[in-house]
N, C-alpha and C positions, 0 to 999 in steps of 0.2 A: 490309377483311375479306373482301369478296366476291372481290377479286382473289387473295388468298391461297388461298381455297377453290378457285378455278378452277385455280391453279397446282398445288395438291395433286391435284386430279382428273386433270389432264393427266399429272402424274408417275406416278400410279397406273396410268393407262391404258397408258403406255409400258412400265412394269414388267411388266404382265400380258401385253402383246403380245410382249415379248422372252422372257418365261418360256415362253409357249406355242409360240413359233416354233421351227422346226427349222433349225438352221444347218448346211447341207450343205457343210461345208468339209473333210470327211475324205477320205482316199485309199482307204478300204477298200470301203465300201458306199454305193451310191446309194439302195438300197431299205432303209428302216429297219423294224425289227420294230414292229408296232402295239402301243402301250401301252394296256392296258385297266386302269384304276384299280380297277374292281370285282374283277377277277380277282386283281390284286396284293394287295388287302386281304383277300381270302379266303386266298390262299396264305401270307401272312405269319403267319396264325394256325396253319397247319399247321407252319410253320417254328418257331413258338414251342412248340407242343405236343410236338414230338419231343424237347425238352429234358427231358421228364418222366423221372424215374429209377424211378418205381413202374411196373413192367412190366405189372402186372395192370390198373391204371387206364388205362394207355395202350392195351393190347391190347383191353380192353372199351370203350374210348373213354368213360371216365367221369372222366378227370382234370380238374383244376381249369381247364385251358385247352381241354378238349375240348368246347366249347360254342360259343355265338355263331354265327359264320358257318360253322362246321364241324360243327354239330349233325347227327347222323344218319350220320356217316361210318362206314363198315364197314372195319375193319382186316383185311386178308387175311394179311399176314405182318409180323412184327416181328423184325428182325435185330439182334443185339447181338454185337459183337466185343469181348469183355471184355479181351483182351490189349492191344488198341490204343485202348481207350476210344472206340469208334465205335458209332453207333446209327442205324438208319433204319427206315422202315416203308413198306409198300405197301398201298393200300386203294382203295375205290371211293366216290366222292362222287356220289350220284345226282342231287343238285340241279344240279350243273354237268355231269353225264353224262361223268365222266372218271375215269381211274385217276390217283391222286395218289401221288407218291413224295416223301418228305421225308427229309433227312439232318440229323443233329445237328451243331452246331458243336463246337469244341474243349471238352473238359471238363478244365479246368485251374483249380485254386483261385487261381491268379494269372494273370488275363488279361493283365496287364502283361508277365509273363515270356514268354508266347506271342507277343505283339506284338513284343517285342524280338528274338525269334528270327527273325521275318519279315524283318528288315533284312538278314540274312546268308544267306538261301536263294539258292543258285546255280542257274542253268539248267544242269542236268547230265544230262538224259535226252532222247534223240531219240524223238519220238513215233512209234510204229510206223505205217508206211505214208504218212508225210508228210515228204518230203525237206526237210531244214533246219529243220523245226519242233522246237523244244525246249521242255521243261517241267521243273518241279522234281520229282524222283523221289518226294519225300514226299507231295506233293499227288496225284500219279499213283497211288502205291502205296496210299494210304488207300482209294481206290475199287477199283482193279484187283486188288490182291494181298492182299486180306483176305477174311474171311467175307462181307463186305457184298455184293460184286458177285453172287456166285452166288445168294445168297438173294433179292436184288432181282429178278434176271432170271427166276428160277423163279416168283416171285409174280406178276410181270407176265404171264407165260405162262398161269398158272392163272386170273388174273382175266379175261384175254381169252377163254379157253375157256368161261368161265361167262357173261360179260356181253356178249361180242361185241367188235368192233373199236372200242373207245372211244378217245377222245383220251387222251394221256398228258401230265400236268402234273407237272413236277419242281421242287422247291424246296429251299432250305437257306439257312442264315445262316452267315456267317463261313467257317470251314473246311468246314462243311456245304454252303455255296454252291459251293466249289471241287469237292466231290464230286458235287454235283448237275450241274455243268457237264460233268464227265467222263462221268457217267451218260447225259446227253442225247446226247452224241457217240457213245457206245458203242451205245446203242439205235438210233440213226439209221444209223450206218455198218456195224456188225457184225450187227445183227438186223433191219435194214430196216424199222424201226418208222416208221409214218406219223403225222402230226399230233402231233409232239412239241413241247411248249413248256416252256421253262425260265425261271423267274423267281427270281433270287437276291437276297439282301439283305446288303450289306456284305461281299462276298466279296473276297479278295485277288487280285492278279494271279497267273495260273497258268502262263503261257508267254510265248514271244517274239512278235515281230510276225508272223513267218511262220505260227506256230501260230494266232494271232488271225485272220489272213486266211483260213486253211483253215476255222477254226471258223465264221466269219461266213457262209461259203458253205454249209457243211454243216448248220448249225443257225441259219438266218436269223431264227428267231422268238425268239431269246434276248434276255432283258431283265435287266440288272443294275441294281438299285435301290441308290443311294447316298444317304446322309443327312448333310446339313450338313457338319460338319468330321470325320466318322467317319475315324479313322486307318487302318483296315484296307484300304480300297480304294486307299490310297496306297502299299501294300506288296505284295510287295517293290518297292523303288524303281524308278521309270521315269527313265531318263536320256536326254533328248531329243537330246543330242549323240552318243549311241551307239545310234541307232534299231534297228539290226539285232542288237545285242549285249545288249539290255536286255529286261526284262519289258515286256509290252504287253497292255493289256486288249482283249478283244473287244467289239464293240458288241452291243446298243444300251444305253447308260447312260440311266437316268432319275434325275435329281438332285433330291432333296427339300431345300428350303432355306427359311429364314425371312428376312423383311425387316421391320425396324421403322420405322414412320413416326410419330414422336411417341410416344404411349403405346400405339399400336396395332401389333400384330405380324401380318403377313400371311404365309400359307404358300403356297409355290409348288412346282410340279412341272414340271421342264424335261426334255423329250425331247432328248437331246444328238445330236451329229452321228454319222456312220457310221464315224468313225476309231477309236472305242474310247478315245481319249485327248483328248477335246474340252477345249481349254484354258479354255473358258468354263463348264464344269460343275464337278464336284468338284475338278478340278485347279486351279481358279481360287482356291481357298482353302487354307489350311494344314491338312493332315490331322493334327490333334493331339488329337482328342477320343475317349476311350474311352466316355464317356457317350453320345455320339451313335451309337456302334456298337451299343449294347445296347437301343435302342428305335427301331422303325420304324413309322410310321403310328399311333403311340400304343400299340403292342404290345411287351411285354417279350420280349426275345430273349436269355434267359440262364436259368440253372437256378433253379428255385423254391427249392431248398435244395442247397448244395454237399455232395456226398457223396464226393468224391475217388475217382471211377471206381467207385462202389459202386451196385448196383442192388437193388431190392426186389421180391419177387414173392410172391403169394399161392399157397399149395399147391393151390388148386382149379383153377388153370390149368396145373398140371404136366403134364396129359395132352396139352397142345398143344405142349410143349417138346421140342425135339431139341437135345442138347448134344454137342459133340465132345470129344475127349480134352484139349483145351486150355481147356475151360470156356466157349468161345464158344457162343452159343445162338440158336435160331430158334424163335419162337412162330408156329405156322402153323395155319390152319383152312381148310376149304372155304368159298368165298364164300356169303353168305346163311345161314350156320349160326350159331345162337345160341351165345353163350359164357356160362357161368354167371356170375351176379352175384358180386361180391366177398364173401367170407365173413368170419366173425369169427375164423377159424383163424389161428394165428400165422404171420406173414410170414417168408419166408426171405430172407436177405441174402447177396449175392455180391459179392466184391471182386476187383479185378484183382491 
């Protein structure tokens, strides 16, 4: 019995050691981004909150998920592209002394259909200013060619003017993670922002190996968190025998996974190598689970209620709304300005 117990402890020690170790076998980066679990568990709550479809609750930070580690957050601007079912916000988190930007994932009443579409997305757009770097136009356009980008950039400028040169933390889940990645690159390259960190959850691949190489040099603090058998980080597919012609993740991946020993399940967090495609991390398992895609660190990353691209808003926040001729809207306020509490007046519903 004592011998079995000793073997069990030795096995557990080896698993922990291999989980925590950094296997520097990649070809891209020798310097890995520093993974901070505390920051990741804070940002995942912002990535969850941005799924709220009640704009009043989100703008006033009173939604069901606007609590816990994000309590006291001040939203500066909430941007909604109704035409394309996109949503993001910018605000200030005084507890971590940072501007936080969050992007919502896809709003599709059938996540399965969206995942199926990822199998067929082609590398069809040369990324501006990066020779031979290619991305998918849909991922690129969602951030660059919609209402989202201009609203986000304006809000960051406004927050910096009021609060000073704060760090910028960007997050998003799924498609929102892809948008967050492009936003971090945009702020760094085109707007010379300093101290930009991006942490995404379950994001798909967005470009080829050349793009990933550029990205890792320009945004070296990027962290991509993947979870167990989450299917989305495996898409669009990576083909190792066509390394220059296929999609390729940028580093640094942090893989969350469980191991069961008898009746006990142990949770591990592995910081992967600098290649972006560490074969010993999420690529070591079959990416087949949608369930693993919808919950990270015990936090739900999906809609509280499916509304099929519909948003709800209280009339009392109407004074903060600017709407274009296509119905896209921005809810904006000066930082540190109080927003009226939600009223009992009838809510207004908008649909795409």
